[in-house]
PDB file of N, H, CA, C and O in Angstrom:
ATOM      1  N   MET A   1       0.838  -1.154  -0.004  1.00  0.00           N
ATOM      2  CA  MET A   1      -0.004   0.010   0.008  1.00  0.00           C
ATOM      3  C   MET A   1       0.872   1.233   0.000  1.00  0.00           C
ATOM      4  O   MET A   1       1.696   1.413   0.897  1.00  0.00           O
ATOM      5  N   LYS A   2       0.713   2.072  -0.986  1.00  0.00           N
ATOM      6  H   LYS A   2       0.044   1.926  -1.715  1.00  0.00           H
ATOM      7  CA  LYS A   2       1.490   3.309  -1.098  1.00  0.00           C
ATOM      8  C   LYS A   2       0.581   4.483  -0.712  1.00  0.00           C
ATOM      9  O   LYS A   2      -0.524   4.610  -1.239  1.00  0.00           O
ATOM     10  N   THR A   3       1.031   5.317   0.183  1.00  0.00           N
ATOM     11  H   THR A   3       1.929   5.214   0.612  1.00  0.00           H
ATOM     12  CA  THR A   3       0.267   6.443   0.630  1.00  0.00           C
ATOM     13  C   THR A   3       0.808   7.752   0.016  1.00  0.00           C
ATOM     14  O   THR A   3       1.910   7.774  -0.533  1.00  0.00           O
ATOM     15  N   LEU A   4       0.061   8.785   0.111  1.00  0.00           N
ATOM     16  H   LEU A   4      -0.834   8.767   0.557  1.00  0.00           H
ATOM     17  CA  LEU A   4       0.396  10.080  -0.429  1.00  0.00           C
ATOM     18  C   LEU A   4       1.673  10.597   0.235  1.00  0.00           C
ATOM     19  O   LEU A   4       2.427  11.353  -0.378  1.00  0.00           O
ATOM     20  N   ARG A   5       1.917  10.198   1.470  1.00  0.00           N
ATOM     21  H   ARG A   5       1.305   9.584   1.968  1.00  0.00           H
ATOM     22  CA  ARG A   5       3.128  10.696   2.173  1.00  0.00           C
ATOM     23  C   ARG A   5       4.390  10.171   1.515  1.00  0.00           C
ATOM     24  O   ARG A   5       5.417  10.846   1.585  1.00  0.00           O
ATOM     25  N   ALA A   6       4.377   9.003   0.879  1.00  0.00           N
ATOM     26  H   ALA A   6       3.543   8.455   0.822  1.00  0.00           H
ATOM     27  CA  ALA A   6       5.551   8.389   0.276  1.00  0.00           C
ATOM     28  C   ALA A   6       5.853   8.953  -1.110  1.00  0.00           C
ATOM     29  O   ALA A   6       6.907   8.647  -1.667  1.00  0.00           O
ATOM     30  N   VAL A   7       4.989   9.745  -1.670  1.00  0.00           N
ATOM     31  H   VAL A   7       4.132   9.994  -1.217  1.00  0.00           H
ATOM     32  CA  VAL A   7       5.179  10.282  -3.045  1.00  0.00           C
ATOM     33  C   VAL A   7       6.170  11.424  -3.035  1.00  0.00           C
ATOM     34  O   VAL A   7       6.089  12.334  -2.210  1.00  0.00           O
ATOM     35  N   GLN A   8       7.106  11.362  -3.965  1.00  0.00           N
ATOM     36  H   GLN A   8       7.171  10.623  -4.635  1.00  0.00           H
ATOM     37  CA  GLN A   8       8.149  12.428  -4.059  1.00  0.00           C
ATOM     38  C   GLN A   8       7.591  13.647  -4.819  1.00  0.00           C
ATOM     39  O   GLN A   8       6.687  13.521  -5.644  1.00  0.00           O
ATOM     40  N   PRO A   9       8.160  14.840  -4.515  1.00  0.00           N
ATOM     41  CA  PRO A   9       7.734  16.036  -5.247  1.00  0.00           C
ATOM     42  C   PRO A   9       7.972  15.871  -6.744  1.00  0.00           C
ATOM     43  O   PRO A   9       8.982  15.313  -7.171  1.00  0.00           O
ATOM     44  N   GLY A  10       7.013  16.372  -7.535  1.00  0.00           N
ATOM     45  H   GLY A  10       6.192  16.825  -7.188  1.00  0.00           H
ATOM     46  CA  GLY A  10       7.095  16.343  -8.962  1.00  0.00           C
ATOM     47  C   GLY A  10       6.349  15.128  -9.567  1.00  0.00           C
ATOM     48  O   GLY A  10       6.266  15.017 -10.790  1.00  0.00           O
ATOM     49  N   GLN A  11       5.816  14.234  -8.743  1.00  0.00           N
ATOM     50  H   GLN A  11       5.884  14.325  -7.750  1.00  0.00           H
ATOM     51  CA  GLN A  11       5.113  13.090  -9.224  1.00  0.00           C
ATOM     52  C   GLN A  11       3.613  13.343  -9.255  1.00  0.00           C
ATOM     53  O   GLN A  11       3.103  14.131  -8.459  1.00  0.00           O
ATOM     54  N   THR A  12       2.912  12.694 -10.149  1.00  0.00           N
ATOM     55  H   THR A  12       3.326  12.053 -10.796  1.00  0.00           H
ATOM     56  CA  THR A  12       1.476  12.718 -10.201  1.00  0.00           C
ATOM     57  C   THR A  12       0.962  11.328  -9.889  1.00  0.00           C
ATOM     58  O   THR A  12       1.446  10.346 -10.452  1.00  0.00           O
ATOM     59  N   VAL A  13      -0.011  11.233  -8.999  1.00  0.00           N
ATOM     60  H   VAL A  13      -0.404  12.030  -8.542  1.00  0.00           H
ATOM     61  CA  VAL A  13      -0.611   9.971  -8.613  1.00  0.00           C
ATOM     62  C   VAL A  13      -2.126  10.072  -8.637  1.00  0.00           C
ATOM     63  O   VAL A  13      -2.678  11.167  -8.745  1.00  0.00           O
ATOM     64  N   THR A  14      -2.801   8.931  -8.537  1.00  0.00           N
ATOM     65  H   THR A  14      -2.353   8.041  -8.449  1.00  0.00           H
ATOM     66  CA  THR A  14      -4.247   8.865  -8.543  1.00  0.00           C
ATOM     67  C   THR A  14      -4.688   8.323  -7.212  1.00  0.00           C
ATOM     68  O   THR A  14      -4.131   7.334  -6.736  1.00  0.00           O
ATOM     69  N   VAL A  15      -5.690   8.952  -6.584  1.00  0.00           N
ATOM     70  H   VAL A  15      -6.143   9.756  -6.971  1.00  0.00           H
ATOM     71  CA  VAL A  15      -6.231   8.448  -5.321  1.00  0.00           C
ATOM     72  C   VAL A  15      -6.940   7.143  -5.552  1.00  0.00           C
ATOM     73  O   VAL A  15      -7.832   7.050  -6.395  1.00  0.00           O
ATOM     74  N   LYS A  16      -6.543   6.124  -4.801  1.00  0.00           N
ATOM     75  H   LYS A  16      -5.818   6.200  -4.116  1.00  0.00           H
ATOM     76  CA  LYS A  16      -7.122   4.803  -4.930  1.00  0.00           C
ATOM     77  C   LYS A  16      -8.157   4.511  -3.860  1.00  0.00           C
ATOM     78  O   LYS A  16      -9.192   3.905  -4.140  1.00  0.00           O
ATOM     79  N   LYS A  17      -7.877   4.950  -2.604  1.00  0.00           N
ATOM     80  H   LYS A  17      -7.037   5.442  -2.376  1.00  0.00           H
ATOM     81  CA  LYS A  17      -8.762   4.645  -1.471  1.00  0.00           C
ATOM     82  C   LYS A  17      -8.460   5.604  -0.302  1.00  0.00           C
ATOM     83  O   LYS A  17      -7.321   6.016  -0.086  1.00  0.00           O
ATOM     84  N   LEU A  18      -9.530   5.938   0.441  1.00  0.00           N
ATOM     85  H   LEU A  18     -10.456   5.603   0.266  1.00  0.00           H
ATOM     86  CA  LEU A  18      -9.366   6.773   1.605  1.00  0.00           C
ATOM     87  C   LEU A  18      -9.561   5.936   2.839  1.00  0.00           C
ATOM     88  O   LEU A  18     -10.543   5.201   2.954  1.00  0.00           O
ATOM     89  N   HIS A  19      -8.633   6.042   3.760  1.00  0.00           N
ATOM     90  H   HIS A  19      -7.836   6.639   3.667  1.00  0.00           H
ATOM     91  CA  HIS A  19      -8.758   5.355   5.053  1.00  0.00           C
ATOM     92  C   HIS A  19      -9.198   6.402   6.083  1.00  0.00           C
ATOM     93  O   HIS A  19      -9.238   7.596   5.785  1.00  0.00           O
ATOM     94  N   GLY A  20      -9.519   5.956   7.263  1.00  0.00           N
ATOM     95  H   GLY A  20      -9.486   4.986   7.505  1.00  0.00           H
ATOM     96  CA  GLY A  20     -10.017   6.900   8.317  1.00  0.00           C
ATOM     97  C   GLY A  20     -11.494   6.794   8.401  1.00  0.00           C
ATOM     98  O   GLY A  20     -12.158   6.177   7.568  1.00  0.00           O
ATOM     99  N   GLU A  21     -11.993   7.414   9.433  1.00  0.00           N
ATOM    100  H   GLU A  21     -11.453   7.915  10.109  1.00  0.00           H
ATOM    101  CA  GLU A  21     -13.447   7.301   9.725  1.00  0.00           C
ATOM    102  C   GLU A  21     -14.029   8.664  10.084  1.00  0.00           C
ATOM    103  O   GLU A  21     -13.330   9.601  10.470  1.00  0.00           O
ATOM    104  N   GLY A  22     -15.302   8.714   9.938  1.00  0.00           N
ATOM    105  H   GLY A  22     -15.869   7.953   9.624  1.00  0.00           H
ATOM    106  CA  GLY A  22     -16.086   9.865  10.409  1.00  0.00           C
ATOM    107  C   GLY A  22     -15.669  11.195   9.888  1.00  0.00           C
ATOM    108  O   GLY A  22     -15.496  11.370   8.682  1.00  0.00           O
ATOM    109  N   ALA A  23     -15.501  12.156  10.789  1.00  0.00           N
ATOM    110  H   ALA A  23     -15.642  12.013  11.769  1.00  0.00           H
ATOM    111  CA  ALA A  23     -15.250  13.564  10.414  1.00  0.00           C
ATOM    112  C   ALA A  23     -13.916  13.755   9.639  1.00  0.00           C
ATOM    113  O   ALA A  23     -13.811  14.607   8.757  1.00  0.00           O
ATOM    114  N   VAL A  24     -12.901  12.926  10.005  1.00  0.00           N
ATOM    115  H   VAL A  24     -12.986  12.234  10.721  1.00  0.00           H
ATOM    116  CA  VAL A  24     -11.582  13.082   9.328  1.00  0.00           C
ATOM    117  C   VAL A  24     -11.746  12.679   7.838  1.00  0.00           C
ATOM    118  O   VAL A  24     -11.284  13.400   6.953  1.00  0.00           O
ATOM    119  N   ARG A  25     -12.378  11.570   7.575  1.00  0.00           N
ATOM    120  H   ARG A  25     -12.753  10.985   8.294  1.00  0.00           H
ATOM    121  CA  ARG A  25     -12.578  11.099   6.206  1.00  0.00           C
ATOM    122  C   ARG A  25     -13.426  12.108   5.442  1.00  0.00           C
ATOM    123  O   ARG A  25     -13.120  12.425   4.293  1.00  0.00           O
ATOM    124  N   ARG A  26     -14.486  12.615   6.064  1.00  0.00           N
ATOM    125  H   ARG A  26     -14.734  12.357   6.998  1.00  0.00           H
ATOM    126  CA  ARG A  26     -15.398  13.559   5.424  1.00  0.00           C
ATOM    127  C   ARG A  26     -14.610  14.869   5.042  1.00  0.00           C
ATOM    128  O   ARG A  26     -14.806  15.424   3.960  1.00  0.00           O
ATOM    129  N   ARG A  27     -13.736  15.329   5.948  1.00  0.00           N
ATOM    130  H   ARG A  27     -13.578  14.878   6.827  1.00  0.00           H
ATOM    131  CA  ARG A  27     -12.984  16.541   5.707  1.00  0.00           C
ATOM    132  C   ARG A  27     -12.042  16.343   4.495  1.00  0.00           C
ATOM    133  O   ARG A  27     -11.905  17.240   3.663  1.00  0.00           O
ATOM    134  N   ILE A  28     -11.405  15.180   4.405  1.00  0.00           N
ATOM    135  H   ILE A  28     -11.516  14.451   5.081  1.00  0.00           H
ATOM    136  CA  ILE A  28     -10.521  14.893   3.245  1.00  0.00           C
ATOM    137  C   ILE A  28     -11.313  14.889   2.002  1.00  0.00           C
ATOM    138  O   ILE A  28     -10.870  15.447   0.998  1.00  0.00           O
ATOM    139  N   MET A  29     -12.473  14.285   2.006  1.00  0.00           N
ATOM    140  H   MET A  29     -12.832  13.831   2.821  1.00  0.00           H
ATOM    141  CA  MET A  29     -13.336  14.255   0.800  1.00  0.00           C
ATOM    142  C   MET A  29     -13.823  15.625   0.420  1.00  0.00           C
ATOM    143  O   MET A  29     -13.910  15.952  -0.763  1.00  0.00           O
ATOM    144  N   ASP A  30     -14.149  16.450   1.434  1.00  0.00           N
ATOM    145  H   ASP A  30     -14.078  16.183   2.395  1.00  0.00           H
ATOM    146  CA  ASP A  30     -14.613  17.823   1.147  1.00  0.00           C
ATOM    147  C   ASP A  30     -13.501  18.661   0.529  1.00  0.00           C
ATOM    148  O   ASP A  30     -13.809  19.649  -0.138  1.00  0.00           O
ATOM    149  N   MET A  31     -12.259  18.335   0.707  1.00  0.00           N
ATOM    150  H   MET A  31     -12.008  17.533   1.249  1.00  0.00           H
ATOM    151  CA  MET A  31     -11.172  19.095   0.123  1.00  0.00           C
ATOM    152  C   MET A  31     -10.972  18.683  -1.361  1.00  0.00           C
ATOM    153  O   MET A  31     -10.127  19.269  -2.037  1.00  0.00           O
ATOM    154  N   GLY A  32     -11.732  17.687  -1.880  1.00  0.00           N
ATOM    155  H   GLY A  32     -12.419  17.211  -1.331  1.00  0.00           H
ATOM    156  CA  GLY A  32     -11.683  17.260  -3.233  1.00  0.00           C
ATOM    157  C   GLY A  32     -10.865  16.005  -3.481  1.00  0.00           C
ATOM    158  O   GLY A  32     -10.682  15.602  -4.630  1.00  0.00           O
ATOM    159  N   LEU A  33     -10.375  15.387  -2.427  1.00  0.00           N
ATOM    160  H   LEU A  33     -10.524  15.715  -1.494  1.00  0.00           H
ATOM    161  CA  LEU A  33      -9.578  14.143  -2.565  1.00  0.00           C
ATOM    162  C   LEU A  33     -10.495  12.954  -2.501  1.00  0.00           C
ATOM    163  O   LEU A  33     -10.702  12.373  -1.435  1.00  0.00           O
ATOM    164  N   THR A  34     -11.053  12.583  -3.658  1.00  0.00           N
ATOM    165  H   THR A  34     -10.885  13.054  -4.523  1.00  0.00           H
ATOM    166  CA  THR A  34     -11.921  11.416  -3.717  1.00  0.00           C
ATOM    167  C   THR A  34     -11.328  10.387  -4.647  1.00  0.00           C
ATOM    168  O   THR A  34     -10.395  10.680  -5.394  1.00  0.00           O
ATOM    169  N   ARG A  35     -11.865   9.183  -4.607  1.00  0.00           N
ATOM    170  H   ARG A  35     -12.623   8.945  -4.000  1.00  0.00           H
ATOM    171  CA  ARG A  35     -11.295   8.087  -5.432  1.00  0.00           C
ATOM    172  C   ARG A  35     -11.274   8.492  -6.912  1.00  0.00           C
ATOM    173  O   ARG A  35     -12.257   9.032  -7.421  1.00  0.00           O
ATOM    174  N   GLY A  36     -10.159   8.233  -7.600  1.00  0.00           N
ATOM    175  H   GLY A  36      -9.361   7.795  -7.186  1.00  0.00           H
ATOM    176  CA  GLY A  36      -9.969   8.541  -8.996  1.00  0.00           C
ATOM    177  C   GLY A  36      -9.403   9.917  -9.285  1.00  0.00           C
ATOM    178  O   GLY A  36      -9.127  10.232 -10.443  1.00  0.00           O
ATOM    179  N   THR A  37      -9.224  10.737  -8.280  1.00  0.00           N
ATOM    180  H   THR A  37      -9.448  10.481  -7.340  1.00  0.00           H
ATOM    181  CA  THR A  37      -8.737  12.104  -8.483  1.00  0.00           C
ATOM    182  C   THR A  37      -7.193  12.095  -8.666  1.00  0.00           C
ATOM    183  O   THR A  37      -6.480  11.406  -7.936  1.00  0.00           O
ATOM    184  N   GLU A  38      -6.709  12.856  -9.631  1.00  0.00           N
ATOM    185  H   GLU A  38      -7.288  13.416 -10.223  1.00  0.00           H
ATOM    186  CA  GLU A  38      -5.312  12.949  -9.849  1.00  0.00           C
ATOM    187  C   GLU A  38      -4.725  14.020  -8.933  1.00  0.00           C
ATOM    188  O   GLU A  38      -5.307  15.094  -8.784  1.00  0.00           O
ATOM    189  N   VAL A  39      -3.577  13.735  -8.321  1.00  0.00           N
ATOM    190  H   VAL A  39      -3.104  12.862  -8.442  1.00  0.00           H
ATOM    191  CA  VAL A  39      -2.924  14.589  -7.338  1.00  0.00           C
ATOM    192  C   VAL A  39      -1.484  14.791  -7.769  1.00  0.00           C
ATOM    193  O   VAL A  39      -0.755  13.820  -7.969  1.00  0.00           O
ATOM    194  N   PHE A  40      -1.054  16.075  -7.919  1.00  0.00           N
ATOM    195  H   PHE A  40      -1.647  16.864  -7.757  1.00  0.00           H
ATOM    196  CA  PHE A  40       0.361  16.359  -8.247  1.00  0.00           C
ATOM    197  C   PHE A  40       0.971  16.891  -6.978  1.00  0.00           C
ATOM    198  O   PHE A  40       0.472  17.856  -6.399  1.00  0.00           O
ATOM    199  N   VAL A  41       2.060  16.262  -6.535  1.00  0.00           N
ATOM    200  H   VAL A  41       2.465  15.478  -7.006  1.00  0.00           H
ATOM    201  CA  VAL A  41       2.796  16.707  -5.347  1.00  0.00           C
ATOM    202  C   VAL A  41       3.774  17.815  -5.791  1.00  0.00           C
ATOM    203  O   VAL A  41       4.711  17.565  -6.549  1.00  0.00           O
ATOM    204  N   ARG A  42       3.532  19.037  -5.303  1.00  0.00           N
ATOM    205  H   ARG A  42       2.771  19.241  -4.688  1.00  0.00           H
ATOM    206  CA  ARG A  42       4.358  20.169  -5.667  1.00  0.00           C
ATOM    207  C   ARG A  42       5.631  20.177  -4.853  1.00  0.00           C
ATOM    208  O   ARG A  42       6.727  20.164  -5.413  1.00  0.00           O
ATOM    209  N   LYS A  43       5.502  20.197  -3.527  1.00  0.00           N
ATOM    210  H   LYS A  43       4.612  20.207  -3.071  1.00  0.00           H
ATOM    211  CA  LYS A  43       6.657  20.212  -2.670  1.00  0.00           C
ATOM    212  C   LYS A  43       6.364  19.697  -1.280  1.00  0.00           C
ATOM    213  O   LYS A  43       5.205  19.605  -0.875  1.00  0.00           O
ATOM    214  N   VAL A  44       7.413  19.361  -0.546  1.00  0.00           N
ATOM    215  H   VAL A  44       8.354  19.437  -0.875  1.00  0.00           H
ATOM    216  CA  VAL A  44       7.312  18.883   0.792  1.00  0.00           C
ATOM    217  C   VAL A  44       8.181  19.798   1.677  1.00  0.00           C
ATOM    218  O   VAL A  44       9.311  20.118   1.310  1.00  0.00           O
ATOM    219  N   ALA A  45       7.663  20.209   2.819  1.00  0.00           N
ATOM    220  H   ALA A  45       6.744  19.949   3.117  1.00  0.00           H
ATOM    221  CA  ALA A  45       8.431  21.057   3.718  1.00  0.00           C
ATOM    222  C   ALA A  45       9.673  20.308   4.208  1.00  0.00           C
ATOM    223  O   ALA A  45       9.690  19.077   4.206  1.00  0.00           O
ATOM    224  N   PRO A  46      10.698  21.029   4.622  1.00  0.00           N
ATOM    225  CA  PRO A  46      11.970  20.355   5.024  1.00  0.00           C
ATOM    226  C   PRO A  46      11.824  19.303   6.131  1.00  0.00           C
ATOM    227  O   PRO A  46      12.582  18.333   6.149  1.00  0.00           O
ATOM    228  N   LEU A  47      10.899  19.466   7.022  1.00  0.00           N
ATOM    229  H   LEU A  47      10.283  20.253   7.007  1.00  0.00           H
ATOM    230  CA  LEU A  47      10.680  18.461   8.044  1.00  0.00           C
ATOM    231  C   LEU A  47       9.586  17.497   7.705  1.00  0.00           C
ATOM    232  O   LEU A  47       9.209  16.660   8.526  1.00  0.00           O
ATOM    233  N   GLY A  48       9.060  17.602   6.482  1.00  0.00           N
ATOM    234  H   GLY A  48       9.365  18.281   5.815  1.00  0.00           H
ATOM    235  CA  GLY A  48       8.056  16.677   5.999  1.00  0.00           C
ATOM    236  C   GLY A  48       6.621  17.009   6.238  1.00  0.00           C
ATOM    237  O   GLY A  48       5.712  16.271   5.858  1.00  0.00           O
ATOM    238  N   ASP A  49       6.425  18.167   6.895  1.00  0.00           N
ATOM    239  H   ASP A  49       7.163  18.766   7.204  1.00  0.00           H
ATOM    240  CA  ASP A  49       5.058  18.549   7.246  1.00  0.00           C
ATOM    241  C   ASP A  49       4.896  20.056   7.059  1.00  0.00           C
ATOM    242  O   ASP A  49       5.611  20.772   7.760  1.00  0.00           O
ATOM    243  N   PRO A  50       4.080  20.604   6.237  1.00  0.00           N
ATOM    244  CA  PRO A  50       3.045  19.959   5.419  1.00  0.00           C
ATOM    245  C   PRO A  50       3.547  19.587   4.004  1.00  0.00           C
ATOM    246  O   PRO A  50       4.675  19.879   3.607  1.00  0.00           O
ATOM    247  N   VAL A  51       2.626  18.921   3.273  1.00  0.00           N
ATOM    248  H   VAL A  51       1.710  18.684   3.595  1.00  0.00           H
ATOM    249  CA  VAL A  51       2.882  18.541   1.888  1.00  0.00           C
ATOM    250  C   VAL A  51       1.973  19.425   1.030  1.00  0.00           C
ATOM    251  O   VAL A  51       0.774  19.517   1.293  1.00  0.00           O
ATOM    252  N   GLU A  52       2.533  20.070   0.013  1.00  0.00           N
ATOM    253  H   GLU A  52       3.508  19.995  -0.200  1.00  0.00           H
ATOM    254  CA  GLU A  52       1.727  20.931  -0.846  1.00  0.00           C
ATOM    255  C   GLU A  52       1.413  20.161  -2.105  1.00  0.00           C
ATOM    256  O   GLU A  52       2.334  19.668  -2.756  1.00  0.00           O
ATOM    257  N   VAL A  53       0.121  20.033  -2.487  1.00  0.00           N
ATOM    258  H   VAL A  53      -0.627  20.434  -1.958  1.00  0.00           H
ATOM    259  CA  VAL A  53      -0.316  19.306  -3.664  1.00  0.00           C
ATOM    260  C   VAL A  53      -1.211  20.177  -4.509  1.00  0.00           C
ATOM    261  O   VAL A  53      -1.801  21.132  -4.004  1.00  0.00           O
ATOM    262  N   ASN A  54      -1.324  19.864  -5.802  1.00  0.00           N
ATOM    263  H   ASN A  54      -0.844  19.089  -6.212  1.00  0.00           H
ATOM    264  CA  ASN A  54      -2.338  20.404  -6.672  1.00  0.00           C
ATOM    265  C   ASN A  54      -3.389  19.334  -6.885  1.00  0.00           C
ATOM    266  O   ASN A  54      -3.084  18.201  -7.259  1.00  0.00           O
ATOM    267  N   VAL A  55      -4.634  19.714  -6.640  1.00  0.00           N
ATOM    268  H   VAL A  55      -4.883  20.634  -6.337  1.00  0.00           H
ATOM    269  CA  VAL A  55      -5.735  18.823  -6.854  1.00  0.00           C
ATOM    270  C   VAL A  55      -6.938  19.606  -7.365  1.00  0.00           C
ATOM    271  O   VAL A  55      -7.328  20.629  -6.804  1.00  0.00           O
ATOM    272  N   ARG A  56      -7.516  19.085  -8.459  1.00  0.00           N
ATOM    273  H   ARG A  56      -7.199  18.253  -8.915  1.00  0.00           H
ATOM    274  CA  ARG A  56      -8.668  19.804  -9.097  1.00  0.00           C
ATOM    275  C   ARG A  56      -8.412  21.286  -9.347  1.00  0.00           C
ATOM    276  O   ARG A  56      -9.271  22.119  -9.058  1.00  0.00           O
ATOM    277  N   SER A  57      -7.243  21.624  -9.880  1.00  0.00           N
ATOM    278  H   SER A  57      -6.545  20.948 -10.115  1.00  0.00           H
ATOM    279  CA  SER A  57      -6.868  22.963 -10.250  1.00  0.00           C
ATOM    280  C   SER A  57      -6.728  23.940  -9.061  1.00  0.00           C
ATOM    281  O   SER A  57      -6.861  25.149  -9.254  1.00  0.00           O
ATOM    282  N   TYR A  58      -6.471  23.460  -7.881  1.00  0.00           N
ATOM    283  H   TYR A  58      -6.362  22.478  -7.724  1.00  0.00           H
ATOM    284  CA  TYR A  58      -6.158  24.382  -6.791  1.00  0.00           C
ATOM    285  C   TYR A  58      -5.051  23.778  -5.936  1.00  0.00           C
ATOM    286  O   TYR A  58      -4.813  22.572  -5.997  1.00  0.00           O
ATOM    287  N   GLU A  59      -4.382  24.587  -5.152  1.00  0.00           N
ATOM    288  H   GLU A  59      -4.576  25.567  -5.102  1.00  0.00           H
ATOM    289  CA  GLU A  59      -3.300  24.187  -4.305  1.00  0.00           C
ATOM    290  C   GLU A  59      -3.824  23.869  -2.916  1.00  0.00           C
ATOM    291  O   GLU A  59      -4.695  24.560  -2.387  1.00  0.00           O
ATOM    292  N   LEU A  60      -3.281  22.820  -2.342  1.00  0.00           N
ATOM    293  H   LEU A  60      -2.573  22.259  -2.771  1.00  0.00           H
ATOM    294  CA  LEU A  60      -3.775  22.365  -1.041  1.00  0.00           C
ATOM    295  C   LEU A  60      -2.573  21.891  -0.216  1.00  0.00           C
ATOM    296  O   LEU A  60      -1.685  21.208  -0.726  1.00  0.00           O
ATOM    297  N   SER A  61      -2.562  22.273   1.088  1.00  0.00           N
ATOM    298  H   SER A  61      -3.284  22.828   1.503  1.00  0.00           H
ATOM    299  CA  SER A  61      -1.530  21.790   1.979  1.00  0.00           C
ATOM    300  C   SER A  61      -2.111  20.793   2.929  1.00  0.00           C
ATOM    301  O   SER A  61      -3.155  21.035   3.534  1.00  0.00           O
ATOM    302  N   LEU A  62      -1.439  19.661   3.071  1.00  0.00           N
ATOM    303  H   LEU A  62      -0.591  19.465   2.579  1.00  0.00           H
ATOM    304  CA  LEU A  62      -1.954  18.557   3.915  1.00  0.00           C
ATOM    305  C   LEU A  62      -0.950  18.220   4.997  1.00  0.00           C
ATOM    306  O   LEU A  62       0.254  18.340   4.772  1.00  0.00           O
ATOM    307  N   ARG A  63      -1.403  17.808   6.146  1.00  0.00           N
ATOM    308  H   ARG A  63      -2.381  17.711   6.328  1.00  0.00           H
ATOM    309  CA  ARG A  63      -0.539  17.297   7.191  1.00  0.00           C
ATOM    310  C   ARG A  63      -0.122  15.900   6.895  1.00  0.00           C
ATOM    311  O   ARG A  63      -0.786  15.185   6.144  1.00  0.00           O
ATOM    312  N   LYS A  64       1.029  15.482   7.509  1.00  0.00           N
ATOM    313  H   LYS A  64       1.568  16.063   8.120  1.00  0.00           H
ATOM    314  CA  LYS A  64       1.485  14.122   7.278  1.00  0.00           C
ATOM    315  C   LYS A  64       0.479  13.082   7.676  1.00  0.00           C
ATOM    316  O   LYS A  64       0.330  12.063   7.001  1.00  0.00           O
ATOM    317  N   ALA A  65      -0.228  13.331   8.787  1.00  0.00           N
ATOM    318  H   ALA A  65      -0.107  14.159   9.335  1.00  0.00           H
ATOM    319  CA  ALA A  65      -1.191  12.388   9.300  1.00  0.00           C
ATOM    320  C   ALA A  65      -2.318  12.213   8.262  1.00  0.00           C
ATOM    321  O   ALA A  65      -2.808  11.100   8.070  1.00  0.00           O
ATOM    322  N   ASP A  66      -2.726  13.292   7.601  1.00  0.00           N
ATOM    323  H   ASP A  66      -2.328  14.196   7.757  1.00  0.00           H
ATOM    324  CA  ASP A  66      -3.795  13.202   6.558  1.00  0.00           C
ATOM    325  C   ASP A  66      -3.256  12.463   5.334  1.00  0.00           C
ATOM    326  O   ASP A  66      -3.995  11.709   4.701  1.00  0.00           O
ATOM    327  N   CYS A  67      -2.003  12.662   4.995  1.00  0.00           N
ATOM    328  H   CYS A  67      -1.402  13.274   5.510  1.00  0.00           H
ATOM    329  CA  CYS A  67      -1.410  12.052   3.821  1.00  0.00           C
ATOM    330  C   CYS A  67      -1.311  10.556   3.972  1.00  0.00           C
ATOM    331  O   CYS A  67      -1.387   9.830   2.980  1.00  0.00           O
ATOM    332  N   GLU A  68      -1.138  10.062   5.223  1.00  0.00           N
ATOM    333  H   GLU A  68      -1.077  10.652   6.028  1.00  0.00           H
ATOM    334  CA  GLU A  68      -1.059   8.667   5.506  1.00  0.00           C
ATOM    335  C   GLU A  68      -2.411   7.974   5.290  1.00  0.00           C
ATOM    336  O   GLU A  68      -2.457   6.760   5.091  1.00  0.00           O
ATOM    337  N   MET A  69      -3.461   8.705   5.325  1.00  0.00           N
ATOM    338  H   MET A  69      -3.423   9.691   5.487  1.00  0.00           H
ATOM    339  CA  MET A  69      -4.831   8.121   5.179  1.00  0.00           C
ATOM    340  C   MET A  69      -5.247   8.033   3.707  1.00  0.00           C
ATOM    341  O   MET A  69      -6.306   7.487   3.397  1.00  0.00           O
ATOM    342  N   ILE A  70      -4.435   8.556   2.813  1.00  0.00           N
ATOM    343  H   ILE A  70      -3.574   8.999   3.065  1.00  0.00           H
ATOM    344  CA  ILE A  70      -4.800   8.559   1.395  1.00  0.00           C
ATOM    345  C   ILE A  70      -3.933   7.568   0.665  1.00  0.00           C
ATOM    346  O   ILE A  70      -2.728   7.773   0.519  1.00  0.00           O
ATOM    347  N   GLU A  71      -4.548   6.483   0.202  1.00  0.00           N
ATOM    348  H   GLU A  71      -5.527   6.317   0.321  1.00  0.00           H
ATOM    349  CA  GLU A  71      -3.826   5.451  -0.556  1.00  0.00           C
ATOM    350  C   GLU A  71      -3.853   5.828  -2.061  1.00  0.00           C
ATOM    351  O   GLU A  71      -4.899   6.172  -2.611  1.00  0.00           O
ATOM    352  N   VAL A  72      -2.698   5.752  -2.685  1.00  0.00           N
ATOM    353  H   VAL A  72      -1.848   5.473  -2.238  1.00  0.00           H
ATOM    354  CA  VAL A  72      -2.541   6.193  -4.109  1.00  0.00           C
ATOM    355  C   VAL A  72      -1.910   5.087  -4.913  1.00  0.00           C
ATOM    356  O   VAL A  72      -1.335   4.145  -4.367  1.00  0.00           O
ATOM    357  N   GLU A  73      -2.028   5.217  -6.233  1.00  0.00           N
ATOM    358  H   GLU A  73      -2.495   5.982  -6.676  1.00  0.00           H
ATOM    359  CA  GLU A  73      -1.351   4.317  -7.115  1.00  0.00           C
ATOM    360  C   GLU A  73      -0.640   5.092  -8.240  1.00  0.00           C
ATOM    361  O   GLU A  73      -0.002   4.485  -9.100  1.00  0.00           O
TER     362      GLU A  73
END
């Protein structure tokens, strides 16, 4: 299982599955990260948190904990 946290800057991946439950999963889905969505990882902060991505034509910053809940291929 490869998560969004393991993706290197400059790579484009597709969301395969969302893990997590309740409000956390709903918040991730509300940000536009749903199954089948393409995500381009722009950059990662020096200490690894946050991760900046482009999704659905906008920029989004995600925490490491949120990135671990997003399975990609």
